[in-house]
C-alpha positions as CSV (number, residue, x, y, z in Angstrom):
1,M,28.7,43.5,-20.6
2,P,25.9,42.7,-23.1
3,L,26.1,44.6,-26.4
4,I,23.0,44.8,-28.6
5,Q,23.4,46.0,-32.1
6,V,20.4,47.0,-34.3
7,T,20.5,47.9,-37.9
8,M,17.4,49.5,-39.3
9,I,16.3,51.8,-42.1
10,E,16.7,55.5,-41.2
11,G,13.7,57.7,-40.6
12,R,12.3,56.8,-37.1
13,S,11.8,59.6,-34.6
14,A,14.1,60.2,-31.6
15,D,11.3,59.1,-29.3
16,V,10.9,55.8,-31.1
17,K,14.7,55.1,-31.0
18,T,14.8,56.0,-27.3
19,A,11.9,53.6,-26.6
20,L,13.7,50.9,-28.5
21,I,16.9,51.4,-26.5
22,Q,15.0,51.3,-23.2
23,K,13.1,48.1,-24.1
24,L,16.1,46.3,-25.5
25,T,18.0,47.2,-22.3
26,Q,15.2,45.9,-20.1
27,A,15.0,42.7,-22.2
28,A,18.7,42.1,-21.7
29,I,18.4,42.7,-17.9
30,D,15.5,40.2,-17.8
31,A,17.2,37.6,-19.9
32,T,20.8,37.8,-18.5
33,G,20.5,39.4,-15.1
34,A,23.2,41.9,-16.1
35,P,23.3,45.2,-14.3
36,R,21.6,48.0,-16.3
37,E,24.8,50.1,-16.3
38,T,26.7,47.4,-18.1
39,I,24.3,47.0,-21.1
40,R,25.2,48.8,-24.4
41,V,22.8,49.3,-27.3
42,I,24.0,50.6,-30.7
43,L,21.5,51.7,-33.3
44,Q,22.8,51.9,-36.9
45,E,20.6,53.6,-39.4
46,V,20.9,52.8,-43.1
47,P,19.6,55.0,-45.9
48,G,16.8,53.4,-47.8
49,A,18.9,53.6,-51.0
50,H,21.4,51.2,-49.3
51,W,18.8,48.7,-48.1
52,G,17.5,46.3,-50.7
53,V,14.6,43.8,-50.4
54,G,14.0,41.4,-53.3
55,G,16.5,43.2,-55.5
56,I,14.8,46.6,-55.0
57,P,16.1,49.5,-52.9
58,K,13.6,50.5,-50.1
59,S,14.0,54.1,-51.4
60,A,12.5,53.2,-54.8
61,P,9.0,54.4,-55.5
62,A,6.4,51.9,-54.4
63,K,4.5,50.1,-57.1
64,G,1.1,49.4,-55.5
65,T,2.6,48.4,-52.2
66,H,3.7,50.4,-49.1
67,H,7.4,50.5,-48.3
68,V,8.5,51.4,-44.7
C-alpha cells in the first residue's frame, strides 16, 4: 500500500488539492503498478507563519519579491 505524504503551505483551493491527489495517485500506479484502491495520499497544510525560507516566515510581508 503506497503512502504519499505532501507538506505544503496552506492556501490552495480544494480543486487544486483534488487535482494533486489524483495526479499523485496516478503517478504511484504508473511507477509501482499498485492497485488504485491501495494508494493513500495525505496532504498536510502548514500556515505561512510556521514555514520559513532563508530565516524569514513565508507570512512576512514581501520586500520587493513575491512570496507564495
